[in-house]
N, C-alpha and C positions, 0 to 999 in steps of 0.2 A: 566669371559669372556662375552663380549657383544654379545647378540643374534641378528643378523641382519635380521633374519626371521620375527621378530616382528616390523620391521621398513619399512617405505615406503618413497620413494623419489618422490617428485612432483616438477614440474617447473612452478611456478606461474608467467608467463610472462605477463607484463603489456600491455594494449592496446588491439587491435583487433587480433594481431598475437598470435600464440600458439607455442608450442615446435616444432611441425612438420614443421611449416613455417620456423622457424629459422634453423633447421637442413637442410631443402631443400636449404636454402640460403648458408649455409656453404659448402654443397656438390657442389653447382653450382659455388661458388667462387673458388673452387679448381679443377674444370674441371671434376668432377665425378658425375654429376647430375644423379639422378635416376628417371626414368619414372614410371608412375603408373603401366604399364604392367610389368615392371621389378620387382617392389615391390610385386605385386600380384603373379607373377611367383615364386619368392623366397619363399613366404609363402606356396604356393601349393607344392613346392618341399622340404618343411621342412628345408629350408636354411635361414640363416640370411640375411635380406636385409641390404643395406647400411645405411638406416635410423635407423634400430634397432642397428646396430653396433656402430654408432655415439652416439645414446642415452645411450647405456650401457657404452660407454667410459666416457660420462659425469658423470654417476653414480659412476664409479670407481674413477674418479678424485675427486669427492666430498667426498667419503669415505676414500680416501688416502690409499687404500689397496695395490696398486702397485707403485713402484717408476716410475717417469715420463719417464725416459729413456727406461725402460722395456715396458711401456705402448705405447710409440711411435713405438717400434719394433712390438708389437702385432697388433697395428692398421694398420701398413703398410702391415703386412702379411694378415690380414683378408680382407682388402680392395684392396689388390694387387696393391699397390701404392708405390712410393719412400718414404723413411723415411723423406725427406725434406717436402713432401706434408703432411705426417702424423703429422709432427711437427706443420705445419701451422694450420691444422684442430684442433689440441689440443689447440692451442693458441686462436683460434676463439671460441672454446667451453668455455674456461675460461672467455672470454670477454662477450659472448652473452647468455650463459646458466647458468653458475655457480652462478652469482649474484642473480638469481631468483630461485635457487634450495632450497628446504626445506626438511628436514628429519622429518618425522612424526612417532612418537612412537605409534604403533597401540594399544598396551595395555593401554597406558595412554589416548589415544583418546577414547577407549571403556569405561574406567573408568569415563572420563569426561561426556560422553553421559549418563551413568547411574546416575551420580550425578545430571545432569540437569533434567532427568526424575523424580528423587526422589524429587527435589525441586519443580517441577511442581505439583507432586502428593500432597505434603504437602500444597501447596497453595490452591489447590482445596478442600482438606480436611478441612482446616481452614475456607474457605468461606462457606462450607456446615454447619459446626458447628455454625458459627455466624448466618447463616440464620435460623437454627433450634432454636437457642436461641430467636431470634426475633419473631419467630412464636410460641413460647411457647413449644419448643421441639416437635412440631407436625411434623410427617413425611411429606415430600413433595409429594403431589399427582399430577398426570398428569392433573387432572381436574383443579387443582389450577393454574397450569402453563398455561393452555389453556383458563382459564376464561377471558372473555372480560371485560374491564373496562366499567363502566356505561357511556352512552353518555349524555353529558350535552348539552341541547338545548340552543342556544343563540338566543335571540329575535333580529330579523333584523329590524333595524330602517331605515325607508325610508328617503332618503336624498332629500330634495326639493331644487330646484334651487332658490337662494335668489332673483334674479331679477324677475323670473316668479311669485314668491310668492308676491313680492311687487306690480307687475302689477295687480294680482288678487285682492289684498286688495284695490288698487286704484279704480278698476272698480266697486267693490261692495260697496265702500263707497259713500254715497250721500252727497251733500253739506249740511252744517249745516242749512242754511236758509230754504231749501225745507223740511228738516226733521222736523224742528220746525213747519212749516206750516201744514205738514201732521199730526203731533202729537198734534197740538193745538186743544183744545176742545172748540167749540163755546159756549159762554155763552149768553143765551137770557136775555134781560132786563126784570126785574119783571114788570108784567102787573098791572097797577093800578086798573083795574076792576076785576082782579082775586082775589078771596077771599082766605084768609089763612084758611085752614080747622082746624088749631089748635087754631086759634084765635076766641074766643067766642064773640058774639055781646054784647055790653054793653047796657043795658037798662037804 
């Protein structure tokens, strides 16, 4: 026998609307709209609100626990409405809620969570083992994790504007003719009367 206590029904409604919005719309369409005060008053008095009744009806339809004819009678009785109105409500539930209903097995969901945690743990363990092998099986120390990498200084190269550099060279460069004149060493003509100290007089 299937245990329904381990199952959960959710209504995964697409878009911005949720299950409450759709139930409010169904109630309004059938002339039995429930105000917020009425809803809160029912909860305070431990009574079932119209919203809760319609929600539970949707769950019963999904689980197929009760024949539809009997369900119409029960819904009409709980909401104090004609059976024709109850029939319309059930039809709207089938169109607007049931397509988005999902039955979740809580036991399987818990097992899935455990498997995911185990897989994550194994991944972390493998990563730690690989790191230990790389480090020569040395244990990881906090100081190693916090150690800063050496800062490599990069020499900054000044970028000189090419045009300014060209103007500087042009202003510093002197004409070739003037440079030659400045660097020309004047040579004095040998004096005929000056005696050569290395030349001995011939007698």
